[in-house]
C-alpha positions as CSV (number, residue, x, y, z in Angstrom):
1,M,121.5,112.7,84.8
2,P,125.3,113.5,84.5
3,D,124.4,117.0,83.0
4,W,123.2,118.1,86.0
5,F,125.0,115.9,88.7
6,E,128.6,115.2,89.0
7,T,130.0,112.7,91.5
8,T,132.6,114.7,93.6
9,G,134.4,114.6,97.3
10,D,131.8,117.2,98.4
11,S,128.8,116.0,96.5
12,Y,128.9,112.2,97.1
13,F,131.9,110.7,98.9
14,K,132.0,112.9,102.1
15,H,128.5,112.0,102.8
16,V,129.1,108.0,102.8
17,N,131.2,105.6,104.7
18,R,134.4,104.2,103.3
19,T,132.8,100.9,102.3
20,T,130.9,102.6,100.1
21,I,133.3,104.8,98.6
22,E,135.2,101.7,97.7
23,L,132.3,100.0,96.2
24,S,131.6,103.1,94.2
25,V,134.9,103.6,92.9
26,A,135.2,99.8,92.1
27,E,132.0,100.1,90.2
28,A,132.9,103.2,88.5
29,R,136.8,102.4,87.9
30,G,137.5,98.8,88.5
31,S,139.0,96.7,91.4
32,D,142.1,98.2,91.0
33,A,140.9,101.6,91.8
34,E,139.3,100.2,94.6
35,L,142.6,99.1,95.8
36,S,143.8,102.9,95.9
37,V,140.9,104.1,98.0
38,R,141.4,101.0,100.5
39,A,145.1,101.9,101.0
40,A,144.1,105.4,102.3
41,A,145.2,105.8,106.0
42,K,142.1,108.3,106.5
43,K,138.8,108.8,105.1
44,S,139.6,112.1,103.9
45,E,142.4,110.6,101.9
46,A,139.8,108.0,100.5
47,V,137.4,110.7,99.6
48,T,140.3,112.6,97.7
49,I,141.5,109.4,95.7
50,A,137.8,108.7,94.8
51,D,137.1,112.2,93.7
52,R,140.0,112.1,91.3
53,L,139.4,108.6,90.1
54,V,135.7,109.1,89.4
55,A,136.3,112.8,87.7
56,G,135.1,112.9,84.5
57,S,133.8,109.3,84.2
58,G,129.7,110.2,84.2
59,W,129.5,107.7,87.3
60,I,126.3,108.6,88.9
61,P,125.7,106.9,92.7
62,A,122.6,104.5,93.0
63,P,120.4,106.5,94.8
64,V,120.7,109.4,92.1
65,R,120.0,106.5,89.6
66,L,117.1,105.6,91.5
67,A,115.3,108.9,91.1
68,R,116.1,109.4,87.7
69,A,114.3,106.0,87.1
70,E,111.4,106.8,89.1
71,A,111.2,110.1,87.4
72,E,111.1,108.6,84.1
73,R,108.3,106.3,84.8
74,E,105.0,107.0,83.6
75,P,102.7,108.3,85.9
76,K,99.8,105.7,87.2
77,S,96.4,106.4,87.3
78,E,95.4,107.9,90.9
79,S,91.8,107.1,90.1
80,I,90.5,104.3,92.4
81,A,87.2,102.6,91.8
82,E,84.7,103.6,94.4
83,D,84.2,99.8,95.8
84,E,88.1,100.1,96.2
85,Q,87.9,102.9,98.5
86,F,85.2,101.6,100.4
87,P,85.3,97.7,100.7
88,Q,82.0,96.1,101.7
89,A,81.8,94.4,105.0
90,A,81.3,90.6,104.7
91,E,77.6,89.8,105.6
């Protein structure tokens, strides 16, 4: 996924709240980096700091990772037995 998506201020951090930005940076770079984001006075500053800290790390946000995991799963058979489609009423 890092070949197609890079986590930046524009692609991710501007679209989430400050707590998510802090947690994301902590996951990507550690708790010391999180403190840098937390110290920002405004969200726009937090976005800029997060963008700089995460750049080049290859870190991918959880929503994108989940989509990747689902795409890699083998498709399940969509055929449903006739008795499952139309269950018999209890007599």
